[in-house]
N, C-alpha and C positions, 0 to 999 in steps of 0.2 A: 314229449309226444311229438312224433313226426307229423308235419302237416298243419297242426293247429295247437294252440296252448290249452290248458285246462279251462281257463275262463271262457274261451270261445266254444269249447266242447260243451260246457255247462249251458251256455246261452242256447246253443242249437238243440240240446237235449230238451230243455224247458220249452222251447218253441214247438217242437214236434210231439212231445209227450209231457205236458205240463204237470201231470201228477206224479212224475218220477222224483223220487227223493235223491238228492245228490250229497255225497260225502267226500270232501277233498282229503286226500292223503298226499302230503307234499313236504318238500324240504324247506319251503318258505315260511319264515316266522315274523315277517313284517306286518305291522298293523294295517297299513294301507291295502296290502295284498288280501289279508283276512276280511276286511270290510268289502273289498271288491268281490270276493267269493260269495259272501252272503248277499251281496247286491245282484248277482247274476242268478241267484236262486239256490245256493247251497243250503242245506239243512245242518250240516256239520263240517268241522274242519279239524284235522289231526296233523300234527307235524310229525314226520318220520321218526325223529329222535325220541318221541314220546309214544310211538306206536305200540311198543311192547306192553305198556300198561293201559293205554287208552283206546286202542282200535276196537276191541270187542265191546266195551261200554258205549263207544260212539255208534257202532253199528246198531246195537240194541236201541239206543236213543232215537236215531234217525228212523229206524224201522217203525218205532212207536209214534212217529211224527213229532218228535221233540227236537229242539236245537241241541247241538253239541258243540262245545268249545271249551278248551282247557281253561281252568279258572285263572291262570296267570294272564291270559289274553282277555277273558271276559271282564276282568276288573279294570282293564285299560281302555276298553271300547266304550 
């Protein structure tokens, strides 16, 4: 993203519209990055390599105000 990264965008979105649900779609699959995303207010996190099977369920989960994270990461957090 030009101008700012996703973490800063999420911070700013939550600051001006705190009820907004945030779902990250990213190439980053490192645990510290995932923790940071949830720390800035994300409700869900999908890695692009898994998007084909996970993006739609993630959207539904986040829309229903549930957290979404691939099981392989959830077990490590």
